[in-house]
Structures are given as C-alpha cells and as structure tokens.
Backbone bond lengths (Angstrom), bond angles and torsions (degrees), N, CA, C in turn:
res aa  C-N    CA-C-N  psi(-1)  N-CA   C-N-CA  omega(-1)  CA-C   N-CA-C  phi
1 M - - - 1.454 - - 1.526 109.67 -
2 R 1.324 115.56 151.11 1.463 119.87 178.50 1.522 109.66 -156.13
3 L 1.329 114.72 167.19 1.452 121.14 174.67 1.518 108.62 -105.66
4 L 1.328 116.18 119.08 1.453 121.16 177.17 1.526 109.22 -82.13
5 S 1.345 115.74 142.24 1.469 121.02 179.30 1.524 108.72 -118.58
6 P 1.333 117.61 92.51 1.475 119.95 -175.67 1.527 113.88 -69.99
7 F 1.346 117.42 -21.56 1.464 120.39 -178.88 1.526 109.08 -138.41
8 S 1.324 116.37 151.58 1.463 120.48 171.58 1.522 108.27 -77.02
9 S 1.328 117.14 149.91 1.458 120.47 -178.41 1.511 109.77 -154.30
10 Q 1.319 116.43 159.14 1.442 121.08 176.86 1.520 109.24 -71.76
11 S 1.327 116.34 143.89 1.463 120.24 -171.91 1.521 113.22 -65.12
12 F 1.340 118.14 -24.27 1.454 119.53 -176.35 1.533 112.82 -87.33
13 D 1.329 118.00 -3.38 1.463 120.15 176.77 1.519 110.00 -61.37
14 P 1.337 117.81 148.06 1.470 118.13 170.30 1.529 109.70 -56.15
15 L 1.318 116.10 139.37 1.462 121.77 -179.72 1.523 108.72 -87.68
16 F 1.318 116.69 126.30 1.461 123.00 -179.45 1.517 107.38 -117.51
17 I 1.334 116.79 113.87 1.466 120.93 -176.92 1.525 109.61 -112.30
18 Y 1.312 115.03 121.38 1.466 122.06 178.57 1.516 109.59 -92.42
19 F 1.345 116.36 124.88 1.462 122.76 175.30 1.526 107.39 -100.22
20 P 1.318 118.79 114.71 1.470 121.33 -171.86 1.517 113.82 -75.10
21 G 1.341 114.94 170.82 1.450 121.89 173.61 1.519 110.84 -68.49
22 M 1.318 116.84 -165.59 1.460 121.42 -172.07 1.522 112.91 -62.00
23 D 1.328 118.27 -24.12 1.467 120.13 178.07 1.530 111.28 -61.24
24 G 1.326 117.03 -32.91 1.453 121.23 175.58 1.508 115.70 71.51
25 T 1.333 118.29 4.32 1.468 119.32 -173.27 1.529 112.81 -71.31
26 G 1.337 116.70 -32.43 1.457 119.60 -174.85 1.511 112.82 75.05
27 K 1.341 117.12 10.57 1.474 121.01 -174.88 1.532 113.10 -106.04
28 L 1.338 116.87 8.43 1.458 119.10 -177.24 1.532 111.85 -106.03
29 F 1.323 116.01 20.06 1.463 119.69 -177.07 1.529 112.25 -109.10
30 D 1.324 117.60 5.15 1.465 120.78 -172.73 1.524 112.72 -58.14
31 R 1.335 116.86 -41.67 1.471 120.15 -177.66 1.523 110.94 -58.22
32 Q 1.331 116.79 -45.56 1.460 120.02 -178.83 1.523 111.65 -78.75
33 A 1.336 116.77 -35.78 1.461 120.48 -178.99 1.526 111.56 -61.07
34 E 1.313 116.37 -36.72 1.461 120.73 179.62 1.524 110.87 -59.37
35 K 1.331 117.01 -36.76 1.472 121.06 -179.42 1.529 111.73 -79.76
36 L 1.320 116.15 -29.02 1.469 120.78 -174.95 1.524 113.79 -89.43
37 K 1.317 117.66 -14.03 1.465 121.14 -167.66 1.516 114.37 -62.49
38 D 1.343 118.50 -25.33 1.464 120.43 179.45 1.520 112.21 -81.46
39 F 1.327 117.30 -5.93 1.457 121.27 -174.05 1.528 112.98 -119.21
40 F 1.325 116.29 -18.40 1.450 121.21 -176.86 1.531 110.90 -139.70
41 A 1.327 113.98 158.46 1.467 120.24 164.24 1.523 106.33 -87.46
42 I 1.328 116.56 107.95 1.469 121.36 -172.75 1.524 111.14 -86.37
43 R 1.309 115.85 132.30 1.455 122.55 171.15 1.532 107.71 -132.65
44 C 1.316 116.40 144.21 1.463 121.52 178.07 1.527 108.80 -122.26
45 L 1.303 115.87 120.49 1.454 120.27 177.98 1.521 109.47 -66.27
46 S 1.318 116.77 132.54 1.457 121.92 178.54 1.526 109.02 -122.37
47 I 1.324 115.67 121.02 1.457 122.27 179.93 1.526 107.96 -106.00
48 P 1.320 119.43 123.12 1.467 121.11 -177.48 1.528 112.20 -54.63
49 S 1.314 115.76 147.91 1.470 121.16 -176.55 1.527 112.39 -66.91
50 Y 1.324 117.55 -15.54 1.465 120.79 179.45 1.538 112.00 -97.32
51 D 1.326 117.39 -5.01 1.463 121.43 -172.21 1.531 111.51 -70.06
52 Q 1.327 115.98 125.07 1.455 121.55 176.86 1.537 110.06 -125.81
53 S 1.329 114.30 43.62 1.462 120.26 178.70 1.518 110.44 -70.75
54 D 1.332 116.04 152.74 1.458 120.02 173.67 1.529 108.94 -81.56
55 W 1.349 116.48 176.14 1.471 119.93 -176.81 1.520 112.06 -59.00
56 S 1.319 116.62 -44.72 1.463 120.00 -177.35 1.525 111.23 -59.95
57 T 1.325 116.04 -43.49 1.468 120.23 -179.83 1.519 111.09 -67.12
58 L 1.330 116.84 -42.15 1.465 120.34 177.66 1.524 110.89 -59.76
59 V 1.330 116.53 -42.98 1.463 120.38 179.38 1.519 111.10 -61.19
60 H 1.312 117.13 -48.48 1.462 119.68 -176.04 1.522 112.67 -71.17
61 K 1.320 117.89 -33.51 1.463 120.01 174.01 1.527 110.71 -64.59
62 T 1.327 115.89 -41.58 1.461 120.65 -179.44 1.519 111.11 -65.51
63 V 1.315 116.73 -45.03 1.467 121.00 -179.67 1.525 110.70 -63.85
64 T 1.312 116.87 -37.75 1.471 120.40 176.77 1.530 110.37 -60.48
65 L 1.332 117.30 -42.35 1.464 121.43 177.99 1.530 111.41 -64.29
66 I 1.327 116.92 -41.67 1.459 119.87 179.56 1.520 110.62 -63.88
67 R 1.308 117.39 -44.52 1.467 120.86 179.91 1.523 111.80 -63.79
68 K 1.324 117.16 -39.82 1.469 119.94 177.39 1.518 110.76 -63.91
69 E 1.333 116.54 -40.00 1.463 120.80 177.55 1.523 110.76 -61.95
70 L 1.319 117.25 -43.25 1.461 121.05 -178.74 1.526 111.76 -69.31
71 E 1.316 116.70 -31.84 1.466 120.14 176.78 1.528 111.42 -69.35
72 A 1.332 115.53 -41.14 1.468 120.18 -177.55 1.518 112.06 -77.52
73 H 1.325 117.35 -35.83 1.461 122.23 -175.82 1.526 109.25 -139.36
74 P 1.316 117.85 92.54 1.473 119.51 179.98 1.528 111.18 -56.48
75 H 1.315 115.50 133.70 1.456 121.59 179.08 1.519 109.42 -121.88
76 S 1.340 115.71 154.21 1.462 119.71 -177.76 1.517 112.61 -69.87
77 S 1.325 117.75 -28.97 1.456 122.34 179.39 1.529 108.88 -166.91
78 V 1.333 115.87 168.58 1.465 120.98 -178.47 1.523 109.55 -125.08
79 Y 1.333 115.57 123.18 1.461 122.81 171.80 1.522 106.88 -105.95
80 I 1.333 116.92 140.15 1.464 118.76 170.31 1.518 108.23 -122.31
81 C 1.337 114.81 141.28 1.464 121.56 -177.82 1.526 107.56 -128.69
82 G 1.323 116.55 109.76 1.455 120.73 -177.84 1.511 111.83 -109.45
83 E 1.333 115.87 129.37 1.458 121.41 -179.18 1.528 110.28 -112.78
84 S 1.328 117.59 126.39 1.462 123.33 176.45 1.533 111.07 56.58
85 F 1.324 119.24 -115.94 1.466 122.56 175.62 1.525 110.08 -53.41
86 G 1.332 115.48 -42.82 1.466 120.15 179.40 1.513 113.01 -64.14
87 G 1.345 117.22 -25.39 1.452 120.18 175.53 1.516 111.55 -65.40
88 C 1.332 116.30 -38.02 1.463 120.52 176.90 1.528 110.41 -65.76
89 L 1.324 116.56 -44.63 1.458 120.43 178.22 1.524 110.67 -62.89
90 A 1.327 117.17 -41.29 1.470 121.07 179.95 1.521 111.14 -61.10
91 M 1.327 117.34 -41.78 1.463 119.91 178.43 1.520 111.41 -63.44
92 K 1.318 116.94 -42.27 1.464 119.76 -179.91 1.531 111.17 -65.72
93 V 1.324 117.27 -41.93 1.470 121.08 178.22 1.523 110.11 -62.19
94 A 1.333 116.72 -47.75 1.458 121.23 -176.46 1.526 112.01 -64.67
95 L 1.328 116.74 -40.21 1.463 120.06 -178.23 1.523 112.39 -71.85
96 E 1.332 117.22 -32.08 1.463 120.24 -178.64 1.525 112.47 -87.06
97 F 1.338 116.65 -27.22 1.467 120.47 -177.99 1.533 110.32 -134.56
98 P 1.330 117.41 60.77 1.469 120.09 -175.02 1.522 113.59 -64.00
99 E 1.322 116.78 -24.30 1.463 119.71 -178.29 1.524 112.89 -66.77
100 L 1.327 117.44 -18.47 1.464 121.14 -178.97 1.525 112.68 -84.47
101 I 1.326 116.64 -21.51 1.464 120.78 -166.12 1.528 110.79 -110.06
102 E 1.333 115.57 136.45 1.460 121.26 175.95 1.531 111.06 -94.36
103 K 1.347 117.19 -49.53 1.459 121.44 -178.53 1.526 109.78 -143.89
104 I 1.341 115.50 155.67 1.464 121.18 -176.29 1.514 109.77 -130.82
105 I 1.337 115.49 136.15 1.462 121.78 171.98 1.533 107.00 -117.88
106 L 1.312 116.43 126.25 1.460 121.68 177.95 1.524 108.58 -115.65
107 V 1.330 116.00 124.01 1.464 121.58 -176.07 1.527 109.09 -114.75
108 N 1.330 116.22 110.33 1.473 121.54 -178.01 1.533 111.64 42.77
109 P 1.345 116.82 55.20 1.468 118.72 -177.59 1.527 111.28 -60.41
110 A 1.336 115.17 141.79 1.469 120.53 -175.50 1.523 112.05 -85.46
111 S 1.314 117.39 24.65 1.462 121.45 -178.33 1.516 112.92 -69.13
112 S 1.341 117.40 -11.92 1.468 120.33 177.89 1.524 112.53 -89.27
113 F 1.324 117.75 -3.41 1.465 121.89 -173.76 1.526 111.68 -55.41
114 N 1.326 115.97 -45.34 1.472 119.01 -173.82 1.515 113.15 -76.03
115 K 1.322 118.22 -0.80 1.461 121.14 -179.92 1.527 112.74 -92.34
116 H 1.343 116.35 -2.47 1.460 119.61 -173.56 1.525 109.39 -124.06
117 S 1.323 115.87 116.16 1.463 121.21 -172.44 1.519 112.39 -62.82
118 F 1.346 117.85 -33.91 1.470 118.56 -177.45 1.526 110.86 -69.72
119 L 1.337 117.65 -29.66 1.457 119.81 176.32 1.526 110.20 -73.95
120 K 1.326 116.71 -39.99 1.462 119.53 178.27 1.526 110.84 -64.19
121 F 1.325 116.71 -34.20 1.457 120.36 176.53 1.520 110.72 -63.06
122 G 1.337 116.47 -33.58 1.461 120.91 178.54 1.514 112.76 -62.60
123 V 1.334 117.47 -28.35 1.461 120.90 176.80 1.520 110.25 -61.70
124 E 1.317 115.69 -46.23 1.470 120.24 -179.73 1.528 111.18 -69.31
125 L 1.319 116.21 -41.91 1.462 120.39 -177.53 1.517 111.65 -63.25
126 N 1.336 116.74 -39.45 1.459 120.80 -176.56 1.530 112.41 -59.35
127 Q 1.327 116.31 -30.62 1.464 120.03 -177.94 1.524 112.49 -68.87
128 W 1.353 116.69 -21.71 1.457 119.47 -173.27 1.535 112.89 -110.81
129 V 1.309 116.89 -2.19 1.467 120.19 -179.93 1.524 109.69 -74.72
130 P 1.350 119.25 130.46 1.471 121.31 176.49 1.530 110.95 -58.27
131 N 1.312 116.40 150.79 1.460 121.19 -173.41 1.521 112.96 -57.46
132 I 1.349 117.14 -41.40 1.467 119.20 -177.93 1.535 111.06 -67.34
133 V 1.323 116.45 -35.78 1.471 120.41 176.14 1.517 109.66 -68.45
134 Y 1.332 116.45 -37.46 1.465 121.53 178.57 1.529 110.85 -59.33
135 K 1.331 117.60 -42.94 1.468 120.60 -179.19 1.524 111.44 -66.08
136 V 1.311 116.78 -39.18 1.466 120.02 176.95 1.532 109.98 -66.68
137 A 1.328 116.01 -41.04 1.465 120.70 179.92 1.522 111.01 -62.49
138 T 1.320 116.59 -33.57 1.459 120.58 177.94 1.520 111.08 -61.87
139 M 1.318 116.59 -40.38 1.467 120.75 178.53 1.523 111.04 -67.04
140 V 1.335 116.40 -37.04 1.465 120.40 177.18 1.525 110.09 -65.99
141 L 1.334 115.36 -40.12 1.460 120.49 -178.46 1.519 111.96 -62.61
142 L 1.327 116.70 -26.60 1.455 120.68 178.92 1.528 111.16 -53.48
143 G 1.337 116.70 -36.73 1.457 120.58 179.39 1.517 113.34 -66.58
144 F 1.338 117.14 -23.79 1.464 120.84 177.97 1.528 111.40 -86.32
145 L 1.323 116.39 -26.86 1.463 120.21 -177.85 1.517 112.70 -81.30
146 G 1.322 116.66 -37.99 1.459 118.91 -174.01 1.516 112.97 -130.13
147 S 1.325 114.87 154.14 1.461 121.19 172.24 1.519 107.45 -93.36
148 S 1.330 116.95 103.39 1.466 121.14 -171.75 1.520 112.53 -58.62
149 N 1.329 117.37 -31.16 1.463 119.46 -179.09 1.524 112.28 -76.22
150 R 1.330 117.47 -6.29 1.458 121.48 179.33 1.524 112.65 -112.47
151 M 1.347 116.60 4.31 1.470 122.30 178.29 1.505 109.46 -122.05
152 N 1.333 116.27 147.49 1.456 117.99 173.10 1.527 109.42 -82.92
153 T 1.317 116.31 168.66 1.468 121.63 -175.42 1.519 111.83 -60.43
154 K 1.317 116.91 -39.62 1.469 121.49 -178.87 1.526 111.23 -60.90
155 D 1.330 116.59 -46.58 1.456 120.11 -177.78 1.529 111.70 -71.04
156 S 1.335 117.40 -35.44 1.467 120.44 176.22 1.526 110.50 -62.38
157 K 1.327 116.22 -41.62 1.466 120.44 179.01 1.527 110.78 -66.86
158 A 1.340 116.46 -40.57 1.461 120.50 179.19 1.523 110.53 -61.42
159 L 1.337 116.65 -39.25 1.456 121.02 178.25 1.522 111.22 -64.99
160 L 1.328 116.86 -44.78 1.468 120.66 178.98 1.524 110.61 -63.92
161 D 1.326 117.31 -43.67 1.467 120.83 179.29 1.527 111.00 -60.77
162 A 1.335 116.02 -41.72 1.461 119.98 -180.00 1.521 110.66 -64.05
163 M 1.330 116.42 -41.33 1.465 120.71 179.29 1.524 111.48 -64.14
164 Q 1.319 116.18 -39.95 1.463 120.60 -176.85 1.526 112.95 -82.08
165 S 1.326 116.91 -3.94 1.466 119.98 -179.91 1.525 112.42 -77.53
166 L 1.327 116.95 -14.83 1.466 120.30 -176.63 1.532 111.04 -93.35
167 P 1.326 117.86 132.39 1.468 120.22 171.61 1.521 110.01 -62.45
168 Q 1.322 115.74 153.99 1.459 120.70 -175.92 1.525 111.91 -61.14
169 D 1.337 117.78 -37.59 1.465 119.47 -178.77 1.515 111.66 -68.24
170 V 1.334 117.42 -30.93 1.466 120.84 177.78 1.528 110.25 -72.19
171 V 1.335 116.31 -39.07 1.469 119.86 175.24 1.531 109.58 -58.66
172 S 1.327 116.78 -46.06 1.461 120.54 179.28 1.530 111.01 -59.99
173 W 1.325 115.88 -41.64 1.464 119.89 -179.48 1.533 111.02 -63.84
174 R 1.319 117.01 -46.45 1.466 119.68 -177.15 1.529 111.78 -70.66
175 L 1.324 116.15 -31.74 1.470 118.38 172.55 1.525 110.36 -64.44
176 S 1.329 116.65 -36.79 1.463 119.75 178.79 1.528 110.81 -67.28
177 L 1.332 117.15 -32.16 1.467 120.16 175.31 1.525 110.42 -63.51
178 L 1.337 116.47 -42.28 1.464 119.87 177.78 1.527 110.92 -65.61
179 R 1.322 116.18 -39.15 1.468 120.29 178.40 1.528 110.57 -60.60
180 D 1.327 116.51 -37.14 1.465 121.33 -175.32 1.531 112.88 -96.15
181 F 1.323 117.65 4.99 1.472 121.00 -176.89 1.531 110.72 -64.72
182 R 1.332 114.98 127.25 1.461 120.94 177.06 1.527 108.74 -141.36
183 I 1.343 115.55 145.86 1.459 120.98 173.21 1.523 107.53 -138.05
184 N 1.309 115.43 136.91 1.453 121.70 179.31 1.526 109.95 -66.65
185 S 1.341 117.63 120.45 1.463 120.96 -177.05 1.523 112.32 -62.77
186 A 1.325 116.76 -29.31 1.472 119.80 178.03 1.522 110.56 -65.53
187 K 1.331 116.34 -37.52 1.467 120.02 177.14 1.522 111.11 -65.48
188 L 1.322 116.52 -38.40 1.459 120.04 178.46 1.523 110.91 -60.58
189 R 1.313 116.15 -42.70 1.467 120.61 -177.32 1.525 112.14 -70.03
190 M 1.314 117.49 -22.02 1.465 121.36 -179.44 1.520 112.50 -90.51
191 F 1.312 117.19 -10.04 1.465 120.41 -175.78 1.530 109.62 -82.72
192 E 1.323 117.04 117.42 1.462 121.10 -170.46 1.525 114.13 -107.38
193 K 1.322 118.67 -2.05 1.465 120.00 178.85 1.533 109.31 -68.70
194 P 1.338 117.15 149.89 1.477 119.88 -179.36 1.528 112.27 -64.37
195 I 1.314 115.30 135.49 1.468 121.92 178.81 1.523 108.96 -130.20
196 L 1.317 115.55 131.48 1.466 121.63 174.58 1.519 107.99 -114.67
197 L 1.328 116.45 123.56 1.466 122.19 179.93 1.513 109.60 -106.36
198 L 1.343 116.32 129.60 1.459 122.43 173.65 1.521 107.70 -109.26
199 A 1.320 116.02 127.36 1.465 120.68 -178.06 1.522 110.12 -130.33
200 S 1.308 116.40 128.75 1.464 122.18 -178.06 1.524 110.69 -88.39
201 Q 1.317 115.71 124.37 1.468 121.26 179.99 1.530 111.75 -65.48
202 E 1.336 117.17 -32.95 1.472 121.09 -177.15 1.533 112.23 -101.46
203 D 1.313 116.29 27.18 1.463 120.92 175.91 1.528 108.68 -67.41
204 K 1.333 116.62 115.63 1.463 121.56 -178.83 1.527 112.53 -91.89
205 L 1.332 115.48 -6.91 1.459 119.39 -177.06 1.523 112.06 -95.82
206 L 1.334 116.58 -43.54 1.460 121.90 -177.10 1.532 110.46 -134.76
207 P 1.320 117.76 154.52 1.482 120.76 176.25 1.529 109.97 -80.62
208 S 1.324 115.66 69.81 1.461 120.57 -169.08 1.528 113.63 -66.81
209 V 1.328 117.55 -34.76 1.465 119.53 179.32 1.527 110.10 -66.53
210 D 1.316 117.40 -45.52 1.463 120.64 178.01 1.532 110.88 -60.88
211 E 1.322 116.24 -41.50 1.463 120.03 179.87 1.525 110.91 -66.76
212 G 1.327 116.56 -40.16 1.454 119.92 177.86 1.515 111.69 -60.72
213 R 1.326 116.45 -43.64 1.470 120.56 179.09 1.523 111.61 -64.21
214 E 1.331 116.01 -35.76 1.458 119.10 178.46 1.521 111.26 -69.30
215 L 1.326 116.44 -42.30 1.462 120.06 -177.64 1.522 112.49 -65.60
216 I 1.331 117.77 -38.66 1.473 117.50 -179.23 1.528 111.54 -69.89
217 N 1.329 117.13 -16.98 1.463 119.68 173.66 1.527 111.64 -75.16
218 Y 1.338 116.37 -20.96 1.461 121.38 177.17 1.525 111.22 -90.81
219 F 1.323 116.40 -52.95 1.461 120.33 -176.60 1.530 109.83 -72.92
220 P 1.331 118.78 122.25 1.467 120.56 -175.00 1.522 114.51 -71.48
221 N 1.343 118.09 -24.66 1.472 121.16 -176.33 1.528 109.02 -121.34
222 S 1.327 115.56 63.43 1.468 119.50 -174.63 1.520 110.85 -132.76
223 R 1.338 114.34 156.86 1.460 121.77 176.45 1.524 108.52 -134.07
224 L 1.318 115.34 151.01 1.466 120.59 178.96 1.517 109.47 -120.83
225 T 1.325 116.03 130.17 1.459 120.38 171.09 1.526 108.14 -120.54
226 I 1.327 115.55 129.10 1.468 121.50 -177.52 1.529 109.13 -99.45
227 L 1.325 115.51 128.92 1.463 121.58 177.41 1.530 106.86 -95.19
228 P 1.327 118.35 102.63 1.472 121.42 -165.64 1.523 115.84 -65.83
229 E 1.335 118.73 -26.44 1.463 120.12 -175.73 1.527 113.17 -115.43
230 S 1.318 117.12 4.72 1.468 120.83 -171.87 1.519 113.00 -89.66
231 G 1.344 114.47 154.00 1.449 121.99 173.98 1.517 110.89 -97.36
232 H 1.339 116.26 -169.05 1.463 121.30 -174.05 1.536 112.10 -60.98
233 A 1.325 116.99 -48.23 1.475 120.70 -178.02 1.529 109.91 -88.44
234 C 1.313 115.28 59.74 1.476 120.71 -169.84 1.527 113.74 -67.60
235 L 1.328 118.12 -26.14 1.462 119.50 -176.80 1.526 112.81 -70.88
236 L 1.339 116.62 -9.46 1.466 120.77 175.41 1.526 112.41 -93.62
237 E 1.316 116.85 -3.60 1.457 120.07 -175.05 1.530 111.46 -81.10
238 D 1.317 115.72 144.53 1.465 121.83 -176.68 1.521 112.73 -59.03
239 N 1.332 117.40 -36.21 1.453 120.94 -171.41 1.528 113.94 -94.18
240 V 1.310 118.00 4.25 1.464 120.87 178.90 1.521 109.50 -101.12
241 N 1.325 115.69 119.36 1.463 122.23 -178.64 1.524 107.95 -120.15
242 L 1.323 115.83 102.05 1.461 120.53 -175.66 1.524 111.54 -63.53
243 L 1.319 117.69 -36.68 1.461 120.22 179.28 1.526 110.89 -60.07
244 E 1.320 116.86 -44.55 1.467 120.08 179.21 1.522 111.60 -64.49
245 I 1.332 116.31 -36.30 1.465 120.31 178.45 1.524 110.27 -65.84
246 L 1.333 116.74 -42.54 1.465 120.75 178.77 1.525 110.78 -62.78
247 E 1.321 116.35 -41.73 1.467 120.43 179.43 1.533 110.34 -64.88
248 K 1.309 116.67 -43.72 1.468 121.32 -178.68 1.522 111.70 -59.08
249 H 1.316 116.49 -35.56 1.465 120.79 -176.65 1.529 112.29 -99.78
250 D 1.343 117.28 19.37 1.470 122.12 177.88 1.527 111.30 53.39
251 F 1.326 115.11 43.78 1.456 119.97 -176.39 1.524 112.40 -103.95
252 L 1.321 116.81 11.31 1.451 121.08 177.11 1.523 109.26 -98.74
253 S 1.324 115.86 154.01 1.461 119.70 177.50 1.533 109.50 -74.71
254 A 1.320 117.02 170.09 1.461 120.90 -179.85 1.518 111.42 -60.27
255 S 1.342 116.98 -39.51 1.461 119.99 179.58 1.537 110.92 -67.14
256 N 1.348 116.36 -37.35 1.461 120.67 176.79 1.521 111.16 -61.35
257 T 1.343 114.83 -45.97 1.454 120.18 -177.76 1.520 111.06 -63.11
258 L 1.319 116.80 -38.47 1.467 120.93 178.25 1.508 110.79 -62.93
259 I 1.338 117.47 -41.17 1.474 122.05 178.35 1.530 109.78 -61.14
260 M 1.349 116.46 -45.39 1.456 120.27 -178.83 1.535 111.20 -64.92
261 D 1.325 116.31 -40.00 1.461 120.46 179.17 1.533 111.24 -63.32
262 N 1.325 115.25 -41.02 1.465 119.66 179.83 1.521 111.80 -72.03
263 G 1.385 114.61 -28.16 1.462 119.41 -179.93 1.518 111.84 -72.33
C-alpha cells in the first residue's frame, strides 16, 4: 500500500487523504483533486490489486502510511475522505485512531452492504462465475456504479478500467470484507470529530440515502447532504464539486476559507 501524490503542495497545507472504492487504485479522484489542490495537500490511498488483507491489517497499514506522511511533511490537520469500500475503511481508521484525524467525509459508504441478503448472496456467486462471464458482468455493473449521462467518456472508461484491474479472487475477498463489516454502535456515538456524509439519491448499487440517515443518528457531530440526481460513483460526475460541498457545510479550515475569500 502507498499514498499517491498527484500534485506538489506546501507541507503546512491540511492533508486530504482519499480512500478509494473497492478497486483500490486511488486513480479515480482526479476530477475532485484538481479542484481541491489549492486548498489541501492531496494524497490518494492505493491498495495493490493482489492485496487480500483483512480489515485490521488494512487499518494498520493505512495508519502507518499516515504517520510516515506526517513525520516527513508536517501538516496543520488531516482530513480523510472515504468512498464506498473506502468509506468503511475510513470509519475503522477514524474510530481506532481518532487522534490522527481532524475531519471525515464519507461518500456513499458501503457499510449497508451486509444488511441486504441479495448483496451477500453475490459474494458467494462471484466465486463460482467463470472468468469470461465475470468480465461481461463487470461491464454490466458499470451501469449500477455510475450515471452515464452525468459522466464524460474519459471518466466512464477510467471507472471500467479500475473495475477490471482486480482479479476475480480479490473481488470476492473484498466483497467478503463488506459482508463481514461491523462497527460497534457505542463507538460511533462516542466519536465527536466532524463528519460529512454524501449520499446519492439515484444510487442503484446501495441504499446510500437510508444508510446516511442511519449513520447521522449514531455520529453526534455529523451532517448529511443528499445528491438528488447522482449515482454511486458520484465523485466522477461532471456536476459534483466536492470543494463547493465542503465550503457549503463549513468543512474547510480557516486557512482554506481565507484562500477562497481572496480568490
């Protein structure tokens, strides 16, 4: 695992770490990173396509990377942004190591996966699907992940490439992690750091709005914003601007706000 640095930045900028979806590539954040780069030091977590670590190992590997980054380049604060699978990892990191994190953004977190029997059945089915059928199914799944009319061709292709970059056995493993994902509700209620939840109304893969509403009932310092026309992979959509959403919900640091005011 490693942290990708798509842009150079001053060491004192707030550190913004993107936790990717199940593909783990860390390469699907370019659209949002381009807008955020003047306000944050952007890093994208990259999980190797062969990695079949359990949740505990993923958490500790991620925290080790964050600590190394902070040792090498002191930052004023740390934001983590987890999307889908990465949303689950972000919650586990934040709950186990809250002292490292200043603010959290969760984008259609896949924490509801284990609540739906038909999705859990897909974990078992995926293990037995022939490879050629699996590749075709991946293309079909693209329609559930993204709203094609809200993405340009380049981003749609990047999403498909990222999905197809994972071996079938790794997909099965990561689906099993989502099936087995659990978080102690008492820990959620004790977590006081600010959390912003983004939930897509037109998510065809997961009931993200329902999950968002449930999570803000647990987290004491959280807000929910619903994206009325967006699909699951909303951060790739042309009309979704994460920087504007952060500003709207007062989720930028004082230095960030000053930059925007001067801009």
